[in-house]
N, C-alpha and C positions, 0 to 999 in steps of 0.2 A: 569780498568772500576769495578772490583769485591770492590775497595775502595768508589766507587760516590757516597753519597748518592741517597734513590728511587726519591727524589724529583731532583734532579741533571738528571738521568738517562732518566725521563719523560720529561724534558723538551729539552734535547737530540734526542728521538726518535719522538717526537710528530710535526714537521713536517713531515716525514714521513707518519704518518696515521694522517694527517687534511686535509680535503675537504674545499677548499675555497666556501664561500659563494654564489658567482656567477655560478660557477660550480653546487652547491644543486641544488639551485633554476631557473637552463638553461630551458627556455621553450622551445619547438618545439615537433617533433616528439622521440619516442623511437630510431629511428633508430639514429636521430642526436641527439644521446645523447653525450655531455664527456664521461663517463661512456664507452660507448659502443668503444671508442677509447683509452683507459687505457691501457697500457699495464702492467701498476702495482697490485703486489700482497702483500699488505698491511698485511697479515695473514703471510706473510713467515719473520717476525722482532719477531714472537713470538717464533719460532722453535730453536733460538738460544742460550735461555737458558734457567732456571725454573724463574730467580729473570724474564727476560725480560718478560718474557711471564704473568706475573705477574702484570707487574709494568707499558706494552703494551696492556692486554686485554680490561681496561676502556676505552682507546684512542679507541681504536680498534671499540668500538659498541656505542663510540658516539652519530657519524652520521652512519647510515646505507642506502645503496641503494640496490635495490631488482632490480633486471630487469629480476626473470623469475621464473615461478613456484617453480622449484626445486632452487634454493636461498630461497623462503620464508619459502618453506618447513624446509629446513633446521636450517635458524635460528627459526622455530617454534618450531623444535626438540632443538636445542642447547638450547633457552631460559626455555624451559620445564625441559630439564634434570637441569640446573643447573638457580638457577631465580634471582641469582644475574647479569648473563646478561641484563639480562628487565629493571633495575638499573640503566644500563650504559646508555642506547637508552637517547637521547635528540632531536639528527631530527631522520627523516627517510624519504625518499625519493621512492615512489615504480613506479616504472614504467612499469604495466597491474593489469592487474585482481586479479590473483594468488589462486581464489577459498580459500575457508576456513580457510585457512590461516592467513596472516592478523589479521583474530580476534582471533587466539588464541596469535600471539607477540605482538599487539598494546594493549593487555586489559592486558598484563604481565610487562609492560613500562608505568610504569606510572611515569616515568618524561621527556614521551615527549612533548621539546617546540612547534614544527616544525613539521609535516604532506606537505609535497609536491608529488602530484599526478599528473601524466600524464599516462593517461590511453590510450592504442594505442589499442583498444578492438578487438580479433579475434574471431572466431564464438567458437573455443572452451575455449575460457575465461568466468569466471566467478570472477564477481565482489562482490559476495554474503558475502563474510568474511570483506571484506571494509565497506559493507552498511549497517551490520547486528553490526557494531563497533560504527560507526556514527547512527542510528536510535534506535528507539526500548525505553527502558526504559530509557536513561542514557539524561536526560534534558538539564543539563548542562556541557559544556563538561570541561575538562582539560586540552586543547591542546590550545599554546600560540598562532600560527595563524595553520589554514589548508588551502594548494594553492591549488587553483583548475585555471587549464587554461580556458576557453571559451572549446576549443575542448573538455575537462572532460567535464563537465557540461552535455552538449551536450547526451556524452555514458554514463552516469550514472542515470542520470534523469529518465527512466524509472523503476529503482532498486530505487532511494532515493529519497522518495515522498516531505521531511524537505529539501530540499536543493535550496540556494539563491544565485546567485550570487552578486559576491564582485570585486573590481579589485585586483592589484597583487600590493604588496608593495612594 
């Protein structure tokens, strides 16, 4: 493996870190999410060697799935500690409100093309961070697509007054 070029190693590791589009855009309640059933721990590939970590880290961050406040806070901390991680993010799926952490990591991820929000909010959840990212002074979005299932629109409309319904593609 040491003699393989990084490009070949990347092609070998990519299937283990890939998240299919149909899973990424799966509609339903958070408890029905395909990511709640998945037993995979993709980050374990990164501890094989320094080389694998260097090659696989961009693949790991390319599609980010956030299902808990702890994950959102950990991502915000990781990106604050290493700004390059934010540059790797192309797609992000969030299944909750997660407080102010999303405002930190979304603002530091300029290459996001797709954002998928499924907000099953509990009384202790707070979508303030998400709302601050999408409203306020930013008039033009750099994001390719923001997917908002109908149930999500109803849940956050009191926080985000510029929201407009649209159909999923």
